[in-house]
Backbone as a chain_set.jsonl record, in Angstrom:
{"seq": "MVALQTLYSFLTNILTIGLGTQAEKHTVTFKNNCGRGTAKLIQGSKVLHSGGGSYTHHGPLMSAIAYLDTGPCKFNGEECTTLETTLRNPPSPGAGSSTDVTLIPPHKFNVAVGFSYSGGCNGVGNRCGSASCCPKGAFCKPDDYQSQRQCQTNNVSICCE", "coords": {"N": [[33.799, 102.454, -13.336], [34.654, 99.378, -12.875], [32.258, 98.788, -11.838], [30.243, 98.993, -13.841], [31.463, 97.051, -15.785], [30.859, 94.661, -14.126], [28.07, 94.764, -14.163], [27.367, 94.482, -16.885], [28.722, 91.91, -17.445], [27.252, 90.224, -15.675], [24.312, 90.855, -16.9], [24.754, 89.617, -19.221], [25.275, 87.192, -18.736], [22.6, 86.342, -18.035], [21.312, 86.56, -20.02], [22.313, 84.812, -21.654], [21.537, 82.46, -20.413], [18.883, 82.643, -20.074], [18.365, 82.636, -23.032], [19.587, 80.156, -23.804], [18.015, 78.035, -22.762], [15.36, 75.94, -22.9], [11.923, 75.539, -22.768], [10.29, 72.566, -21.752], [8.471, 70.859, -24.482], [5.912, 68.97, -26.076], [4.358, 67.669, -28.904], [1.534, 66.006, -30.1], [0.251, 64.793, -32.905], [-2.798, 64.107, -34.757], [-4.036, 61.915, -37.33], [-6.391, 61.023, -39.116], [-7.296, 58.15, -40.583], [-9.271, 56.654, -41.364], [-11.64, 57.895, -41.945], [-13.478, 58.253, -40.215], [-15.211, 58.455, -37.0], [-13.895, 59.86, -33.917], [-10.832, 61.477, -32.813], [-9.329, 61.116, -29.787], [-7.549, 62.172, -26.816], [-6.674, 61.663, -24.089], [-5.76, 62.239, -20.362], [-5.729, 61.186, -17.379], [-8.498, 62.255, -15.803], [-9.283, 63.957, -17.547], [-10.012, 65.574, -20.641], [-7.782, 66.176, -23.127], [-7.624, 66.852, -25.875], [-9.687, 66.574, -28.519], [-10.695, 65.352, -31.801], [-9.421, 66.383, -34.884], [-6.225, 67.179, -36.068], [-3.717, 68.92, -34.209], [-1.953, 68.45, -30.784], [-0.461, 70.424, -28.605], [1.642, 69.98, -25.596], [2.761, 71.452, -22.865], [5.526, 70.914, -21.125], [6.088, 67.712, -19.369], [4.307, 64.964, -20.729], [2.467, 62.925, -19.042], [1.492, 59.461, -18.821], [-0.586, 59.002, -20.781], [-3.317, 58.749, -22.948], [-4.829, 57.605, -26.199], [-7.289, 57.41, -28.646], [-9.399, 56.155, -31.409], [-12.469, 57.422, -31.45], [-14.951, 55.642, -32.58], [-17.587, 54.912, -31.615], [-18.354, 52.62, -30.032], [-16.315, 53.031, -27.874], [-15.305, 53.81, -24.698], [-14.828, 56.224, -21.922], [-12.077, 56.049, -21.25], [-10.843, 54.387, -23.398], [-11.862, 51.986, -23.259], [-13.006, 48.756, -24.683], [-11.904, 49.604, -27.557], [-8.901, 50.02, -29.85], [-6.188, 51.173, -28.262], [-3.999, 53.921, -27.7], [-0.962, 54.24, -25.556], [0.808, 56.424, -24.101], [3.919, 58.073, -22.746], [5.025, 61.109, -22.704], [8.302, 62.332, -22.504], [11.131, 64.621, -21.49], [13.917, 62.683, -20.961], [14.719, 62.34, -17.571], [16.861, 60.653, -16.708], [19.178, 58.43, -17.697], [17.745, 56.099, -19.957], [14.862, 56.633, -19.088], [13.039, 58.177, -20.413], [10.722, 58.791, -23.236], [7.975, 56.853, -23.952], [5.936, 54.287, -25.617], [2.9, 52.642, -26.555], [0.664, 50.238, -28.354], [-2.111, 49.229, -26.981], [-4.204, 46.264, -26.489], [-5.138, 44.948, -24.223], [-7.666, 43.659, -22.398], [-9.771, 45.692, -20.615], [-9.567, 46.559, -23.418], [-10.054, 46.336, -27.005], [-9.559, 45.538, -30.192], [-10.878, 47.967, -32.818], [-10.28, 49.431, -34.755], [-7.456, 49.941, -37.071], [-4.393, 51.099, -35.571], [-1.45, 53.264, -35.562], [1.641, 54.514, -34.539], [4.202, 56.767, -34.536], [7.456, 58.172, -33.994], [8.514, 62.044, -33.699], [10.838, 64.502, -34.443], [12.876, 63.706, -33.086], [14.349, 60.346, -32.926], [13.236, 59.719, -35.139], [11.269, 57.664, -37.482], [11.042, 55.741, -35.377], [8.518, 53.71, -34.206], [5.225, 51.977, -34.332], [2.745, 49.742, -35.236], [-0.829, 48.615, -35.12], [-2.559, 46.582, -36.923], [-4.767, 44.513, -37.033], [-6.906, 42.602, -35.045], [-5.261, 40.327, -34.598], [-2.705, 41.305, -34.103], [-0.708, 41.135, -31.936], [2.04, 39.411, -30.501], [3.832, 41.533, -31.335], [2.984, 43.868, -32.443], [1.05, 45.142, -30.34], [0.303, 45.313, -26.82], [-1.303, 42.352, -25.683], [-1.339, 41.241, -23.557], [-0.195, 41.845, -20.256], [2.476, 41.381, -20.233], [3.708, 41.924, -22.837], [5.888, 43.049, -23.801], [7.578, 43.634, -25.916], [6.213, 45.198, -27.877], [6.48, 47.638, -27.397], [7.625, 51.112, -27.652], [10.401, 53.058, -27.381], [11.95, 56.316, -26.662], [14.429, 58.508, -26.12], [14.824, 61.359, -26.539], [15.133, 64.895, -25.929], [12.186, 66.931, -26.011], [10.602, 65.465, -27.759], [8.158, 64.293, -30.534], [4.913, 62.851, -31.397], [3.375, 61.24, -33.842], [-0.037, 59.957, -34.27], [-2.089, 57.503, -36.021]], "CA": [[34.278, 101.169, -14.464], [34.292, 98.036, -12.607], [30.573, 98.238, -11.779], [29.774, 98.879, -15.166], [31.949, 95.686, -16.401], [30.305, 93.503, -13.505], [26.797, 94.762, -14.381], [27.467, 93.756, -18.164], [29.218, 90.481, -17.283], [25.885, 89.973, -15.161], [23.315, 90.814, -17.746], [25.309, 88.772, -20.538], [25.146, 85.559, -18.336], [21.48, 86.256, -17.776], [20.799, 86.644, -21.546], [22.708, 83.326, -22.13], [20.939, 81.519, -20.059], [17.725, 82.715, -20.606], [18.03, 82.169, -24.342], [19.834, 79.053, -23.805], [17.113, 77.339, -22.131], [14.163, 75.741, -23.695], [10.853, 75.039, -22.191], [9.93, 71.234, -22.377], [7.122, 70.497, -24.964], [5.722, 67.827, -27.001], [2.95, 67.537, -29.771], [0.68, 64.891, -30.581], [-0.654, 64.986, -34.041], [-3.694, 62.939, -35.246], [-4.184, 61.713, -38.608], [-7.416, 59.745, -39.101], [-7.176, 57.27, -42.145], [-10.356, 55.751, -41.462], [-12.818, 58.754, -42.387], [-15.113, 58.283, -39.544], [-14.664, 58.624, -35.619], [-13.257, 61.358, -33.379], [-9.648, 61.009, -32.067], [-9.122, 61.819, -28.497], [-6.459, 62.403, -26.142], [-6.977, 61.787, -22.334], [-5.085, 62.274, -19.305], [-6.349, 61.058, -16.053], [-10.008, 62.384, -15.749], [-9.213, 65.452, -18.242], [-9.716, 65.38, -22.304], [-6.849, 67.226, -23.609], [-7.949, 67.238, -27.203], [-10.72, 65.852, -29.177], [-10.732, 65.745, -33.189], [-8.142, 66.183, -35.578], [-5.18, 68.117, -35.994], [-2.55, 68.605, -33.161], [-2.127, 69.246, -29.416], [0.936, 70.8, -28.007], [1.696, 70.0, -24.415], [3.987, 72.13, -22.325], [5.832, 70.131, -20.105], [5.782, 66.227, -19.766], [2.927, 64.617, -20.904], [2.552, 61.488, -18.782], [0.201, 58.523, -18.88], [-1.883, 59.645, -21.516], [-4.025, 57.439, -23.915], [-5.472, 58.2, -27.359], [-7.918, 56.23, -29.215], [-10.289, 57.106, -32.484], [-13.705, 56.793, -30.808], [-15.983, 55.036, -33.448], [-18.937, 54.731, -31.082], [-18.486, 51.59, -28.712], [-15.357, 53.207, -26.87], [-15.864, 54.401, -23.337], [-13.741, 57.331, -21.551], [-10.515, 55.427, -21.086], [-10.583, 53.924, -24.461], [-12.253, 50.655, -23.019], [-13.537, 48.606, -26.152], [-11.358, 50.135, -28.692], [-7.696, 49.995, -29.777], [-5.925, 52.511, -27.559], [-2.648, 54.057, -27.759], [-0.759, 54.652, -23.992], [2.183, 57.275, -24.01], [4.3, 59.024, -21.795], [6.336, 61.657, -23.804], [9.109, 63.428, -21.572], [12.621, 64.815, -21.714], [14.553, 62.035, -20.162], [15.45, 62.943, -16.368], [17.943, 60.123, -16.575], [19.069, 57.762, -19.044], [16.649, 55.205, -20.229], [13.576, 57.093, -18.717], [12.393, 59.1, -21.411], [9.445, 58.462, -23.612], [7.512, 55.586, -24.112], [4.555, 54.406, -26.303], [2.784, 51.292, -27.14], [-0.621, 50.28, -28.629], [-2.897, 48.015, -26.151], [-5.584, 45.359, -26.669], [-5.129, 44.259, -23.083], [-9.067, 43.902, -21.731], [-11.257, 45.55, -21.504], [-9.599, 47.165, -24.523], [-10.225, 45.376, -27.8], [-9.318, 46.228, -31.474], [-11.784, 48.401, -33.363], [-9.809, 50.172, -35.781], [-6.036, 50.072, -36.935], [-3.677, 52.24, -35.014], [-0.12, 53.337, -35.637], [2.346, 55.686, -34.135], [5.619, 57.391, -34.857], [7.937, 59.695, -33.438], [9.392, 62.631, -34.862], [11.337, 65.493, -33.734], [14.131, 62.82, -32.581], [13.965, 59.026, -32.848], [12.394, 59.739, -36.308], [11.124, 56.218, -37.941], [10.727, 54.743, -34.505], [7.051, 53.409, -33.943], [4.468, 50.436, -34.419], [1.523, 49.645, -35.756], [-1.314, 47.293, -35.007], [-3.566, 46.43, -37.993], [-5.699, 43.765, -37.025], [-7.077, 42.117, -33.843], [-4.167, 39.519, -34.131], [-1.139, 41.912, -33.948], [-0.093, 40.747, -30.793], [2.605, 40.6, -29.334], [4.825, 42.508, -31.789], [2.002, 45.329, -32.617], [0.312, 45.811, -29.34], [0.114, 44.596, -25.823], [-2.595, 41.702, -25.577], [-1.367, 40.827, -22.093], [0.639, 42.736, -19.584], [3.997, 40.971, -20.556], [4.079, 41.946, -24.295], [6.725, 44.375, -23.984], [7.965, 43.72, -27.276], [5.337, 46.196, -28.747], [6.443, 49.114, -26.697], [8.702, 51.577, -28.341], [11.042, 54.214, -26.447], [12.797, 57.265, -27.176], [15.438, 58.969, -25.379], [15.633, 62.601, -27.211], [14.254, 65.813, -25.657], [10.997, 67.473, -26.718], [10.056, 64.37, -28.926], [6.363, 64.536, -30.6], [4.343, 61.866, -31.963], [1.89, 61.014, -34.921], [-1.16, 59.067, -34.258], [-2.687, 57.545, -37.058]], "C": [[33.875, 99.867, -14.201], [32.831, 97.579, -12.263], [30.256, 98.033, -12.889], [30.413, 97.317, -15.993], [31.292, 94.681, -15.242], [28.595, 93.644, -14.001], [26.729, 94.121, -15.96], [27.75, 92.272, -18.131], [27.459, 89.609, -16.617], [24.592, 89.838, -16.039], [23.727, 89.974, -19.175], [24.914, 87.189, -19.882], [23.531, 85.296, -18.079], [20.781, 85.965, -19.126], [21.065, 84.95, -21.915], [22.006, 82.079, -21.723], [19.374, 81.476, -20.275], [17.397, 81.915, -22.034], [18.291, 80.752, -24.597], [18.871, 77.628, -23.29], [16.04, 77.188, -22.792], [13.273, 74.903, -22.75], [10.617, 73.298, -22.649], [8.464, 71.148, -23.237], [6.909, 69.246, -25.985], [4.054, 67.874, -27.871], [2.477, 66.357, -30.084], [-0.289, 65.248, -31.813], [-1.507, 63.69, -34.413], [-3.866, 62.954, -36.592], [-5.163, 60.394, -38.731], [-7.626, 59.251, -40.393], [-8.602, 56.673, -42.438], [-11.752, 56.251, -42.063], [-13.948, 58.644, -41.697], [-14.26, 57.906, -38.111], [-14.241, 59.921, -35.051], [-11.984, 60.928, -32.521], [-9.609, 61.821, -30.738], [-8.041, 61.482, -27.59], [-7.032, 62.524, -24.722], [-5.932, 61.434, -21.534], [-5.786, 62.194, -18.187], [-7.707, 61.096, -16.438], [-10.177, 63.658, -17.089], [-8.884, 64.684, -19.953], [-9.019, 66.558, -22.782], [-7.097, 67.467, -24.924], [-8.886, 66.254, -27.843], [-11.125, 66.469, -30.888], [-9.563, 65.605, -33.749], [-7.158, 67.131, -35.385], [-3.993, 67.78, -34.996], [-2.928, 69.164, -31.859], [-0.691, 69.453, -28.975], [0.659, 70.786, -26.442], [2.804, 70.552, -23.841], [4.439, 71.547, -21.122], [5.796, 68.494, -20.41], [4.558, 65.79, -19.816], [2.98, 63.021, -20.449], [1.412, 60.729, -18.597], [-0.814, 59.051, -19.466], [-2.282, 58.425, -22.536], [-4.464, 58.615, -25.312], [-6.068, 57.128, -28.172], [-8.674, 57.216, -30.456], [-11.86, 56.488, -31.873], [-14.701, 56.62, -32.214], [-17.293, 54.799, -32.866], [-18.958, 53.862, -29.788], [-17.345, 52.116, -27.664], [-16.032, 54.102, -25.675], [-14.659, 55.381, -23.126], [-12.243, 57.234, -21.842], [-9.773, 54.498, -22.216], [-11.043, 52.355, -24.54], [-13.067, 49.913, -24.42], [-12.949, 49.034, -27.415], [-9.723, 49.806, -28.645], [-7.281, 51.404, -29.12], [-4.405, 52.419, -27.519], [-2.072, 54.76, -26.351], [0.731, 55.417, -24.809], [2.48, 57.975, -23.072], [5.471, 59.764, -22.776], [7.026, 62.664, -22.544], [10.576, 63.4, -21.958], [13.054, 63.686, -20.661], [15.056, 62.531, -18.922], [16.909, 62.161, -15.927], [17.96, 59.044, -17.507], [18.132, 56.217, -19.146], [14.964, 55.497, -19.521], [12.946, 58.132, -19.188], [11.006, 58.841, -21.802], [9.01, 57.086, -23.933], [6.175, 55.381, -24.561], [4.308, 53.038, -26.799], [1.144, 51.531, -27.699], [-1.087, 49.023, -27.672], [-4.29, 47.403, -26.607], [-5.956, 44.769, -25.298], [-6.893, 44.486, -22.632], [-9.322, 44.954, -20.686], [-11.086, 46.582, -22.924], [-9.499, 46.313, -25.633], [-9.96, 46.097, -29.328], [-10.88, 46.415, -32.066], [-11.294, 48.978, -34.693], [-8.06, 50.073, -35.671], [-5.258, 51.46, -36.253], [-2.386, 52.076, -35.012], [0.335, 54.627, -35.076], [3.653, 55.732, -34.578], [6.027, 58.333, -34.522], [8.554, 60.653, -34.34], [10.164, 63.925, -33.902], [12.68, 64.97, -33.088], [13.445, 61.306, -32.837], [12.866, 58.762, -34.164], [12.599, 58.065, -36.908], [10.556, 55.185, -36.868], [9.119, 54.7, -34.17], [6.658, 52.106, -34.145], [3.154, 50.963, -34.694], [0.762, 48.36, -35.227], [-2.345, 47.286, -35.865], [-4.835, 45.467, -38.048], [-5.746, 43.292, -35.295], [-5.693, 40.864, -33.269], [-2.633, 39.943, -34.189], [-0.241, 41.517, -33.074], [0.968, 39.728, -31.002], [3.464, 41.636, -29.85], [4.104, 44.173, -31.806], [1.527, 46.055, -31.628], [0.43, 44.537, -28.221], [-1.397, 43.876, -26.027], [-2.746, 41.121, -24.154], [-0.145, 41.571, -21.331], [2.313, 42.465, -19.978], [4.318, 41.563, -21.77], [4.91, 43.107, -24.567], [7.541, 44.634, -25.378], [7.374, 44.679, -28.648], [5.6, 47.457, -28.409], [7.555, 49.86, -27.365], [9.375, 52.766, -27.381], [11.927, 55.285, -27.3], [13.397, 58.168, -26.38], [15.729, 60.505, -25.684], [14.497, 63.68, -26.344], [13.129, 66.238, -26.653], [10.585, 66.594, -28.081], [8.608, 64.405, -29.19], [6.095, 63.256, -31.21], [3.099, 62.06, -33.047], [0.909, 59.893, -34.575], [-1.923, 58.743, -35.633], [-3.19, 55.97, -37.119]], "O": [[33.068, 99.223, -14.872], [32.34, 96.453, -12.35], [29.924, 96.883, -13.175], [29.681, 96.645, -16.721], [31.251, 93.558, -15.743], [27.949, 92.611, -14.178], [25.933, 93.196, -16.124], [27.043, 91.484, -18.759], [26.825, 88.68, -17.118], [23.876, 88.842, -15.934], [22.904, 89.797, -20.074], [24.371, 86.271, -20.497], [23.161, 84.132, -17.924], [19.81, 85.218, -19.241], [20.248, 84.124, -22.321], [21.874, 81.026, -22.347], [18.746, 80.466, -20.589], [16.598, 80.999, -22.229], [17.578, 80.088, -25.35], [19.144, 76.446, -23.503], [15.585, 78.183, -23.356], [13.629, 73.909, -22.117], [10.788, 72.916, -23.806], [7.411, 71.368, -22.638], [7.845, 68.703, -26.573], [2.94, 68.082, -27.391], [3.356, 65.56, -30.412], [-1.357, 65.852, -31.715], [-1.082, 62.535, -34.393], [-3.855, 64.064, -37.124], [-4.893, 59.208, -38.54], [-8.132, 59.959, -41.262], [-8.984, 56.292, -43.545], [-12.672, 55.56, -42.502], [-15.091, 58.809, -42.123], [-13.171, 57.343, -38.005], [-14.254, 60.958, -35.715], [-12.107, 60.104, -31.615], [-9.837, 63.03, -30.682], [-7.626, 60.326, -27.681], [-7.771, 63.437, -24.354], [-5.201, 60.486, -21.822], [-6.525, 63.142, -17.924], [-8.19, 60.268, -17.209], [-11.28, 64.108, -17.4], [-8.094, 63.828, -20.353], [-9.497, 67.691, -22.849], [-6.686, 68.586, -25.23], [-8.73, 65.061, -27.585], [-11.63, 67.552, -31.181], [-8.697, 64.855, -33.299], [-7.299, 67.931, -34.46], [-3.42, 66.692, -34.935], [-3.807, 70.001, -31.651], [0.135, 68.543, -29.049], [-0.297, 71.397, -25.964], [3.895, 70.178, -24.271], [3.763, 71.671, -20.1], [5.517, 68.06, -21.528], [3.716, 66.177, -19.006], [3.376, 62.096, -21.158], [0.367, 61.268, -18.231], [-1.803, 59.512, -18.897], [-1.625, 57.415, -22.788], [-4.433, 59.843, -25.393], [-5.475, 56.071, -28.384], [-8.641, 58.443, -30.55], [-12.221, 55.311, -31.897], [-15.11, 57.635, -32.776], [-18.178, 54.464, -33.654], [-19.44, 54.235, -28.718], [-17.43, 51.618, -26.541], [-17.001, 54.858, -25.742], [-13.694, 55.426, -23.889], [-11.474, 57.998, -22.425], [-8.646, 54.008, -22.147], [-10.774, 51.601, -25.476], [-13.724, 50.664, -25.141], [-13.611, 48.772, -28.42], [-9.23, 49.388, -27.597], [-7.835, 52.48, -29.343], [-3.702, 51.418, -27.379], [-2.642, 55.787, -25.981], [1.41, 55.023, -25.757], [1.61, 58.568, -22.435], [6.425, 59.26, -23.37], [6.429, 63.494, -21.859], [11.149, 62.49, -22.558], [12.567, 63.756, -19.533], [15.999, 63.3, -19.107], [17.791, 62.615, -15.197], [16.933, 58.701, -18.094], [18.044, 55.429, -18.204], [14.079, 54.642, -19.5], [12.346, 58.943, -18.483], [10.138, 58.675, -20.945], [9.863, 56.232, -24.174], [5.26, 56.067, -24.105], [5.168, 52.341, -27.337], [0.504, 52.575, -27.574], [-0.457, 47.966, -27.655], [-5.261, 48.046, -27.007], [-7.006, 44.136, -25.197], [-7.27, 45.656, -22.58], [-8.713, 44.661, -19.657], [-12.01, 47.214, -23.437], [-8.787, 45.34, -25.383], [-10.234, 47.292, -29.443], [-11.805, 45.609, -31.97], [-12.037, 48.928, -35.674], [-7.434, 50.107, -34.612], [-5.587, 52.627, -36.471], [-1.913, 51.02, -34.59], [-0.35, 55.65, -35.085], [4.199, 54.711, -34.997], [5.401, 59.392, -34.568], [9.027, 60.367, -35.44], [9.904, 64.097, -32.712], [13.49, 65.766, -32.614], [12.23, 61.136, -32.929], [11.97, 57.92, -34.216], [13.631, 57.396, -36.851], [9.89, 54.179, -37.118], [8.563, 55.759, -33.878], [7.454, 51.168, -34.162], [2.623, 52.059, -34.514], [1.335, 47.309, -34.94], [-3.221, 48.098, -35.568], [-5.737, 45.571, -38.879], [-4.863, 43.557, -34.479], [-5.302, 40.606, -32.13], [-1.648, 39.211, -34.287], [0.959, 41.52, -33.348], [0.656, 39.013, -31.954], [3.865, 42.542, -29.119], [4.537, 45.236, -31.36], [1.456, 47.283, -31.682], [0.575, 43.336, -28.449], [-2.406, 44.478, -26.391], [-3.77, 40.672, -23.639], [0.862, 41.831, -21.989], [3.173, 43.346, -19.971], [5.526, 41.795, -21.804], [4.669, 43.975, -25.407], [8.013, 45.709, -25.749], [7.787, 44.839, -29.797], [5.059, 48.391, -29.0], [8.519, 49.158, -27.672], [8.599, 53.339, -26.617], [12.462, 55.064, -28.386], [12.528, 58.79, -25.769], [16.744, 60.994, -25.189], [13.318, 63.391, -26.142], [13.133, 65.962, -27.852], [10.321, 67.061, -29.189], [7.824, 64.529, -28.25], [7.055, 62.563, -31.545], [2.157, 62.852, -33.007], [1.379, 58.762, -34.7], [-2.344, 59.682, -36.308], [-3.866, 55.575, -38.069]]}, "num_chains": 1, "name": "protein.A"}
């Protein structure tokens, strides 16, 4: 009888731990309001997504960029308005997700770009609608930190438009 109770306790703990733990994931949704171009999501040397719709990343999405390729854009968004993002569950206070629009050369304005968080930090985002949106709407120099938006919520997602 004691062995049966121990087994029951063990299985209950395993199920509780297994069901209570969710894997980290983040979704990037693309909304092309321009009617032209192809949305791209790049991480390092890898194209994670190309086109409309959504991309879900299992685990932290570190140092990714997104842009609307309207023709002149190079692989890392050079020559175009580019969104930079890290989406991750905060490992410590203040170390969660961070997103911004960059026009720091060799990036330059080609289309309006905006973003907003969802699934947490709803309503937090930013938008660059013209080449003169700096410093509030985009980084134009490395210390334009007021354009950066952060979110300290697990499994946060982002919509890019």
